DRENDO-1510 file (C-alpha; in Angstrom, 1 decimal, always signed):
<recs>
REC; n; res; u; v; w
REC; 1; MET; +22.4; -34.6; +27.7 .
REC; 2; THR; +20.1; -32.8; +30.1 .
REC; 3; THR; +19.9; -34.0; +33.7 .
REC; 4; LYS; +16.6; -33.8; +35.5 .
REC; 5; ILE; +17.0; -32.8; +39.1 .
REC; 6; ILE; +15.0; -32.3; +42.3 .
REC; 7; LEU; +16.8; -29.8; +44.5 .
REC; 8; ASP; +16.4; -30.3; +48.1 .
REC; 9; THR; +17.4; -27.1; +49.8 .
REC; 10; ASP; +17.1; -24.8; +52.8 .
REC; 11; PRO; +17.2; -21.5; +50.8 .
REC; 12; GLY; +19.9; -19.4; +52.5 .
REC; 13; ILE; +22.4; -17.3; +50.7 .
REC; 14; ASP; +24.6; -20.0; +49.1 .
REC; 15; ASP; +21.3; -21.9; +48.2 .
REC; 16; VAL; +20.4; -18.9; +46.2 .
REC; 17; PHE; +23.7; -19.3; +44.3 .
REC; 18; ALA; +23.0; -22.9; +43.7 .
REC; 19; ILE; +19.3; -22.5; +42.6 .
REC; 20; LEU; +20.2; -19.9; +40.1 .
REC; 21; PHE; +23.1; -22.0; +38.7 .
REC; 22; ALA; +20.8; -25.0; +38.3 .
REC; 23; GLU; +18.2; -22.8; +36.5 .
REC; 24; ALA; +20.9; -21.2; +34.4 .
REC; 25; HIS; +22.7; -24.1; +32.9 .
REC; 26; PRO; +21.2; -25.7; +29.9 .
REC; 27; ASP; +22.3; -29.2; +30.9 .
REC; 28; ILE; +20.0; -29.2; +33.9 .
REC; 29; GLU; +16.2; -29.3; +34.0 .
REC; 30; LEU; +15.2; -28.1; +37.5 .
REC; 31; LYS; +12.0; -30.1; +38.0 .
REC; 32; ALA; +11.3; -29.2; +41.6 .
REC; 33; ILE; +12.6; -27.4; +44.6 .
REC; 34; THR; +11.8; -29.3; +47.8 .
REC; 35; THR; +12.4; -27.3; +51.0 .
REC; 36; VAL; +13.8; -28.3; +54.4 .
REC; 37; TYR; +14.6; -26.5; +57.6 .
REC; 38; GLY; +18.3; -25.6; +58.3 .
REC; 39; ASN; +19.6; -22.2; +57.2 .
REC; 40; VAL; +16.1; -20.9; +58.0 .
REC; 41; THR; +12.7; -22.2; +59.3 .
REC; 42; ILE; +10.7; -24.4; +57.1 .
REC; 43; LYS; +8.2; -21.5; +56.7 .
REC; 44; ASP; +10.9; -19.2; +55.4 .
REC; 45; ALA; +12.5; -21.9; +53.3 .
REC; 46; THR; +9.3; -22.4; +51.3 .
REC; 47; HIS; +8.6; -18.6; +51.2 .
REC; 48; ASN; +12.0; -17.9; +49.9 .
REC; 49; ALA; +11.7; -20.6; +47.3 .
REC; 50; LEU; +8.3; -19.3; +46.1 .
REC; 51; TYR; +9.9; -15.9; +45.9 .
REC; 52; LEU; +12.7; -17.1; +43.7 .
REC; 53; LYS; +10.2; -18.9; +41.5 .
REC; 54; GLN; +8.2; -15.7; +41.0 .
REC; 55; LYS; +11.2; -13.4; +40.5 .
REC; 56; TYR; +12.8; -15.6; +37.9 .
REC; 57; GLN; +9.7; -17.4; +36.5 .
REC; 58; LEU; +11.0; -20.8; +37.4 .
REC; 59; ASN; +9.1; -23.8; +36.1 .
REC; 60; ALA; +10.1; -25.9; +39.1 .
REC; 61; ASP; +7.5; -27.0; +41.5 .
REC; 62; ILE; +7.9; -25.8; +45.1 .
REC; 63; VAL; +7.3; -28.3; +47.7 .
REC; 64; THR; +7.4; -28.0; +51.5 .
REC; 65; GLY; +9.4; -30.5; +53.4 .
REC; 66; ALA; +10.5; -31.3; +56.9 .
REC; 67; SER; +10.4; -28.8; +59.7 .
REC; 68; LYS; +12.6; -30.7; +62.1 .
REC; 69; PRO; +15.2; -33.5; +62.4 .
REC; 70; LEU; +14.1; -37.2; +62.7 .
REC; 71; ILE; +15.4; -37.6; +66.3 .
REC; 72; ARG; +17.8; -34.9; +67.6 .
REC; 73; PRO; +16.5; -31.6; +68.9 .
REC; 74; PRO; +16.6; -28.8; +66.3 .
REC; 75; VAL; +19.7; -26.8; +66.1 .
REC; 76; GLY; +17.7; -23.7; +64.8 .
REC; 77; PRO; +18.2; -21.3; +61.9 .
REC; 78; THR; +21.7; -20.3; +61.0 .
REC; 79; VAL; +21.0; -16.5; +61.5 .
REC; 80; VAL; +24.7; -15.4; +62.1 .
REC; 81; VAL; +25.5; -16.8; +58.5 .
REC; 82; HIS; +22.3; -16.2; +56.5 .
REC; 83; GLY; +20.4; -13.4; +58.4 .
REC; 84; GLU; +16.9; -13.5; +59.9 .
REC; 85; GLY; +15.1; -14.5; +56.8 .
REC; 86; GLY; +17.9; -16.4; +54.8 .
REC; 87; PHE; +18.9; -13.8; +52.3 .
REC; 88; GLY; +21.1; -11.7; +54.4 .
REC; 89; ASP; +20.2; -8.0; +54.1 .
REC; 90; VAL; +17.8; -8.6; +51.2 .
REC; 91; LYS; +14.2; -8.7; +52.5 .
REC; 92; VAL; +11.8; -11.1; +50.6 .
REC; 93; PRO; +8.3; -9.5; +50.3 .
REC; 94; ALA; +5.8; -10.7; +52.8 .
REC; 95; GLU; +3.5; -11.7; +49.9 .
REC; 96; VAL; +4.6; -13.8; +47.0 .
REC; 97; GLU; +2.7; -15.3; +44.2 .
REC; 98; GLY; +2.0; -19.1; +43.8 .
REC; 99; GLN; +1.6; -21.9; +46.4 .
REC; 100; ALA; +3.6; -25.0; +47.2 .
REC; 101; ASP; +2.5; -28.5; +46.0 .
REC; 102; PRO; +0.0; -29.9; +48.5 .
REC; 103; ARG; +2.2; -33.1; +49.0 .
REC; 104; PRO; +5.0; -33.3; +51.7 .
REC; 105; ALA; +8.4; -33.2; +50.0 .
REC; 106; TYR; +9.2; -36.9; +50.8 .
REC; 107; GLN; +6.0; -38.0; +49.0 .
REC; 108; TYR; +6.6; -35.7; +46.1 .
REC; 109; ILE; +10.1; -37.2; +45.8 .
REC; 110; ILE; +8.7; -40.8; +45.8 .
REC; 111; ASP; +6.0; -40.0; +43.3 .
REC; 112; ALA; +8.5; -38.2; +41.0 .
REC; 113; LEU; +10.9; -41.1; +41.0 .
REC; 114; LYS; +8.1; -43.6; +40.2 .
REC; 115; ALA; +6.8; -41.4; +37.4 .
REC; 116; GLU; +10.3; -41.3; +35.7 .
REC; 117; PRO; +12.4; -44.2; +36.9 .
REC; 118; GLY; +16.1; -43.8; +36.3 .
REC; 119; GLU; +15.7; -40.3; +35.1 .
REC; 120; ILE; +16.0; -38.0; +38.1 .
REC; 121; THR; +19.0; -37.0; +40.2 .
REC; 122; LEU; +18.3; -35.9; +43.7 .
REC; 123; VAL; +20.5; -32.9; +44.7 .
REC; 124; ALA; +20.4; -32.3; +48.4 .
REC; 125; ILE; +22.1; -29.1; +49.8 .
REC; 126; GLY; +20.5; -29.0; +53.2 .
REC; 127; PRO; +19.8; -31.4; +56.0 .
REC; 128; LEU; +18.9; -34.8; +54.7 .
REC; 129; THR; +15.6; -35.3; +56.5 .
REC; 130; ASN; +13.4; -35.3; +53.4 .
REC; 131; LEU; +15.5; -37.9; +51.7 .
REC; 132; ALA; +15.5; -40.1; +54.9 .
REC; 133; LEU; +11.7; -39.8; +55.2 .
REC; 134; ALA; +11.2; -40.8; +51.5 .
REC; 135; LEU; +13.5; -44.0; +52.1 .
REC; 136; GLN; +11.5; -44.8; +55.2 .
REC; 137; ALA; +8.2; -44.4; +53.4 .
REC; 138; ASP; +9.2; -46.4; +50.3 .
REC; 139; PRO; +12.6; -48.1; +50.4 .
REC; 140; THR; +12.0; -49.2; +46.7 .
REC; 141; ILE; +13.1; -45.8; +45.5 .
REC; 142; VAL; +16.8; -46.8; +45.8 .
REC; 143; ASP; +16.3; -48.6; +42.5 .
REC; 144; LEU; +14.4; -45.6; +40.8 .
REC; 145; VAL; +16.8; -42.8; +41.3 .
REC; 146; LYS; +19.5; -42.0; +38.7 .
REC; 147; GLU; +21.9; -40.5; +41.3 .
REC; 148; VAL; +22.0; -38.8; +44.7 .
REC; 149; VAL; +24.3; -35.7; +45.0 .
REC; 150; ILE; +24.8; -34.4; +48.4 .
REC; 151; MET; +26.5; -31.2; +49.6 .
REC; 152; GLY; +27.5; -32.1; +53.1 .
REC; 153; GLY; +30.0; -33.9; +55.3 .
REC; 154; ALA; +33.7; -33.6; +55.9 .
REC; 155; PHE; +36.2; -36.3; +55.6 .
REC; 156; GLY; +39.6; -34.6; +56.5 .
REC; 157; GLU; +40.9; -34.4; +53.0 .
REC; 158; ASN; +42.8; -31.0; +52.2 .
REC; 159; ASP; +42.7; -30.5; +56.0 .
REC; 160; HIS; +38.9; -29.9; +56.1 .
REC; 161; ARG; +37.1; -31.5; +59.0 .
REC; 162; GLY; +34.1; -29.5; +60.1 .
REC; 163; ASN; +32.5; -26.0; +60.1 .
REC; 164; VAL; +29.9; -26.1; +62.9 .
REC; 165; THR; +32.0; -28.4; +65.3 .
REC; 166; PRO; +35.7; -29.4; +64.9 .
REC; 167; PHE; +34.5; -32.5; +63.1 .
REC; 168; ALA; +31.0; -32.0; +61.7 .
REC; 169; GLU; +29.6; -30.1; +58.7 .
REC; 170; ALA; +26.3; -28.1; +59.2 .
REC; 171; ASN; +24.0; -30.1; +57.0 .
REC; 172; ILE; +24.9; -33.4; +58.5 .
REC; 173; HIS; +25.0; -32.0; +62.0 .
REC; 174; ASP; +21.5; -30.8; +61.7 .
REC; 175; ASP; +20.1; -34.4; +61.3 .
REC; 176; PRO; +22.9; -37.0; +61.6 .
REC; 177; HIS; +20.3; -39.8; +61.9 .
REC; 178; ALA; +18.9; -38.9; +58.5 .
REC; 179; ALA; +22.3; -38.5; +57.1 .
REC; 180; ASP; +23.3; -42.1; +58.2 .
REC; 181; ILE; +20.0; -43.5; +56.7 .
REC; 182; VAL; +20.7; -41.7; +53.3 .
REC; 183; LEU; +24.4; -42.5; +53.1 .
REC; 184; THR; +24.1; -46.1; +54.0 .
REC; 185; ALA; +21.2; -46.8; +51.6 .
REC; 186; SER; +21.8; -48.9; +48.5 .
REC; 187; TRP; +21.4; -46.1; +45.9 .
REC; 188; PRO; +24.3; -44.3; +44.2 .
REC; 189; VAL; +25.4; -41.4; +46.3 .
REC; 190; VAL; +28.2; -38.8; +45.5 .
REC; 191; VAL; +29.1; -36.6; +48.5 .
REC; 192; ILE; +30.5; -33.1; +47.6 .
REC; 193; GLY; +31.6; -32.1; +51.1 .
REC; 194; LEU; +34.0; -29.5; +52.7 .
REC; 195; ASP; +37.0; -31.5; +51.4 .
REC; 196; VAL; +36.2; -29.9; +47.9 .
REC; 197; THR; +33.8; -27.0; +48.6 .
REC; 198; GLU; +36.4; -25.3; +50.8 .
REC; 199; GLN; +38.9; -25.5; +48.0 .
REC; 200; SER; +37.0; -23.0; +45.8 .
REC; 201; PHE; +36.3; -19.3; +46.7 .
REC; 202; PHE; +34.0; -16.7; +45.4 .
REC; 203; THR; +36.3; -13.7; +46.3 .
REC; 204; ARG; +35.0; -10.2; +46.7 .
REC; 205; GLU; +36.5; -9.3; +43.3 .
REC; 206; TYR; +34.8; -12.4; +41.7 .
REC; 207; LEU; +31.4; -11.3; +43.0 .
REC; 208; ASP; +32.0; -7.7; +42.1 .
REC; 209; GLN; +32.8; -8.7; +38.5 .
REC; 210; LEU; +29.8; -10.9; +38.3 .
REC; 211; ARG; +27.6; -8.0; +39.4 .
REC; 212; ASP; +29.1; -6.0; +36.6 .
REC; 213; ASP; +28.8; -8.5; +33.9 .
REC; 214; ALA; +25.6; -10.6; +34.6 .
REC; 215; GLY; +22.9; -7.9; +34.6 .
REC; 216; GLU; +20.1; -8.2; +37.2 .
REC; 217; VAL; +21.0; -11.8; +38.2 .
REC; 218; GLY; +24.6; -10.8; +39.0 .
REC; 219; GLN; +23.3; -7.8; +40.9 .
REC; 220; PHE; +21.0; -10.1; +43.0 .
REC; 221; ILE; +23.7; -12.6; +43.8 .
REC; 222; TRP; +25.9; -9.6; +44.7 .
REC; 223; ASP; +23.2; -8.1; +47.0 .
REC; 224; VAL; +22.5; -11.4; +48.9 .
REC; 225; SER; +26.3; -12.1; +49.3 .
REC; 226; ARG; +26.9; -9.0; +51.3 .
REC; 227; TYR; +25.8; -10.4; +54.6 .
REC; 228; TYR; +27.5; -13.7; +53.8 .
REC; 229; LEU; +30.8; -12.0; +53.1 .
REC; 230; LYS; +30.6; -10.0; +56.3 .
REC; 231; PHE; +30.3; -13.3; +58.2 .
REC; 232; TYR; +33.3; -14.8; +56.4 .
REC; 233; ILE; +35.4; -11.7; +56.9 .
REC; 234; GLU; +34.5; -11.3; +60.7 .
REC; 235; LYS; +34.3; -15.0; +61.7 .
REC; 236; VAL; +36.4; -16.9; +59.3 .
REC; 237; GLY; +38.9; -14.3; +58.3 .
REC; 238; LEU; +38.4; -14.7; +54.5 .
REC; 239; GLU; +37.9; -12.0; +51.9 .
REC; 240; GLY; +35.4; -14.2; +50.1 .
REC; 241; CYS; +33.3; -17.2; +50.7 .
REC; 242; HIS; +33.5; -20.9; +50.1 .
REC; 243; VAL; +31.5; -22.4; +47.1 .
REC; 244; HIS; +29.4; -24.8; +49.1 .
REC; 245; ASP; +26.1; -25.4; +47.5 .
REC; 246; PRO; +27.0; -24.5; +43.9 .
REC; 247; SER; +29.7; -27.2; +44.0 .
REC; 248; ALA; +27.0; -29.9; +44.1 .
REC; 249; ILE; +25.4; -28.4; +40.9 .
REC; 250; ALA; +28.7; -28.2; +39.3 .
REC; 251; TYR; +29.3; -31.9; +39.9 .
REC; 252; VAL; +26.0; -32.7; +38.1 .
REC; 253; ILE; +27.0; -30.5; +35.1 .
REC; 254; ASN; +30.5; -31.8; +34.8 .
REC; 255; PRO; +31.5; -34.7; +37.1 .
REC; 256; ALA; +35.1; -34.5; +35.6 .
REC; 257; LEU; +35.8; -31.3; +37.8 .
REC; 258; PHE; +36.0; -33.7; +40.8 .
REC; 259; THR; +38.2; -36.5; +41.9 .
REC; 260; LEU; +36.2; -39.2; +43.8 .
REC; 261; ARG; +37.0; -41.8; +46.4 .
REC; 262; GLU; +34.9; -44.8; +47.0 .
REC; 263; GLY; +33.9; -46.7; +50.1 .
REC; 264; PRO; +31.0; -47.0; +52.6 .
REC; 265; ILE; +30.1; -44.0; +54.8 .
REC; 266; ARG; +28.8; -43.9; +58.3 .
REC; 267; VAL; +27.7; -40.9; +60.3 .
REC; 268; VAL; +28.3; -40.4; +64.2 .
REC; 269; THR; +24.8; -39.8; +65.5 .
REC; 270; ASP; +25.5; -38.7; +69.2 .
REC; 271; GLY; +28.2; -37.6; +71.5 .
REC; 272; VAL; +31.0; -35.0; +71.0 .
REC; 273; ALA; +31.6; -36.1; +67.4 .
REC; 274; GLU; +27.8; -35.9; +66.5 .
REC; 275; GLY; +27.6; -35.3; +62.7 .
REC; 276; MET; +31.0; -36.5; +61.8 .
REC; 277; THR; +31.2; -38.4; +58.5 .
REC; 278; ILE; +33.7; -41.3; +58.2 .
REC; 279; GLN; +34.4; -43.3; +55.1 .
REC; 280; LYS; +36.1; -46.7; +55.0 .
REC; 281; PHE; +38.3; -46.9; +52.0 .
REC; 282; ASP; +41.2; -49.3; +52.9 .
REC; 283; GLY; +39.5; -52.6; +51.9 .
REC; 284; ARG; +40.6; -54.4; +55.0 .
REC; 285; VAL; +38.6; -57.0; +56.9 .
REC; 286; TYR; +38.1; -56.2; +60.5 .
REC; 287; LEU; +36.8; -58.2; +63.4 .
REC; 288; HIS; +34.3; -55.4; +64.2 .
REC; 289; ASP; +33.2; -53.4; +61.2 .
REC; 290; GLU; +30.0; -51.2; +61.0 .
REC; 291; TRP; +30.9; -50.2; +57.5 .
REC; 292; MET; +31.4; -53.6; +55.9 .
REC; 293; ASP; +27.8; -54.4; +54.9 .
REC; 294; LYS; +26.9; -50.9; +53.7 .
REC; 295; ALA; +26.8; -49.7; +50.1 .
REC; 296; SER; +30.0; -48.1; +48.7 .
REC; 297; GLN; +29.6; -44.4; +48.0 .
REC; 298; LYS; +31.7; -41.7; +46.4 .
REC; 299; VAL; +33.3; -38.7; +48.1 .
REC; 300; GLY; +34.8; -35.8; +46.4 .
REC; 301; VAL; +38.5; -35.4; +47.4 .
REC; 302; ALA; +39.8; -33.0; +44.9 .
REC; 303; VAL; +38.4; -30.3; +42.5 .
REC; 304; LYS; +39.5; -28.2; +39.6 .
REC; 305; ASP; +38.5; -25.0; +41.2 .
REC; 306; ALA; +39.5; -22.5; +38.4 .
REC; 307; GLU; +37.3; -24.6; +36.0 .
REC; 308; LEU; +34.4; -24.6; +38.5 .
REC; 309; LEU; +34.5; -20.9; +39.0 .
REC; 310; ALA; +34.6; -20.3; +35.2 .
REC; 311; LEU; +31.6; -22.6; +34.8 .
REC; 312; TYR; +29.6; -20.8; +37.4 .
REC; 313; ARG; +30.5; -17.3; +36.0 .
REC; 314; ASN; +29.9; -18.3; +32.4 .
REC; 315; SER; +26.5; -20.0; +33.2 .
REC; 316; ILE; +25.2; -16.9; +35.1 .
REC; 317; ILE; +26.3; -14.4; +32.5 .
REC; 318; ASP; +24.6; -16.5; +29.7 .
REC; 319; TYR; +21.4; -16.9; +31.8 .
REC; 320; ALA; +21.3; -13.1; +32.5 .
REC; 321; ALA; +21.6; -12.5; +28.7 .
REC; 322; ARG; +18.7; -14.8; +28.0 .
REC; 323; LEU; +16.5; -13.0; +30.5 .
REC; 324; LYS; +16.9; -9.7; +28.8 .
</recs>
């Protein structure tokens, strides 16, 4: 069964890993890449997406999305992690073929869901501004989407709580107001957050082997990963990198890789805990409860990491072979 997806992304290094994973696996039809600020500016995000479309002859539409958060001041590009242009030391040509769809991303999402009701999964691996704008413009889309899969958030499982503040994950922290809108809407959401993405690792050896076994695609993944690994070694103290964005794609391909927990989710939108995601899962009735009337959503709390890593590796190797 093929799943049609719109991939909402801020193309930095691990977004490249995820985009190529989505394109590589035969169970996914990558219909569109909608871009958003985050790892890079919106200009660089769209330019990077157009470059990947040209480089790998993607059929996906490229659509430009939001350039800033709904309310909070922009945090700015994550240069320390992804480099000036988003692909680390790999420089994207100044000129690329093709153009982005003329519609803003939120309108493209609305139009696509209306054209194929119940058929499209939204996969968001950047700040959630585009999805929130789509909900604000047309709340009826909650009944048209197949599923919403989000890489973001952290709920304290497996001792993972935040990566840009002690209690906030980067994508949610970039636009907490948008995240609270998206996570409390009455559509089916699965959150693949740090609780599971930080349980899987692309080690130096894993990436070296992928380079050797997956042709040009493996080489490109290896090339863009150099800057990322340097950050992880120097700032995080790991000889490898967490499998953030590709984990959301892995869930779409094989949900059985993940153990999920259900309950409504709220996002802290200001103060020292800005961007913190909190799920109520105890079932108790409280006198004061800002979760009680919100939709129950699913959060990843465990992952079969060895199987995920094998799925990624095999998908990229098979894809590289088809490109020859």
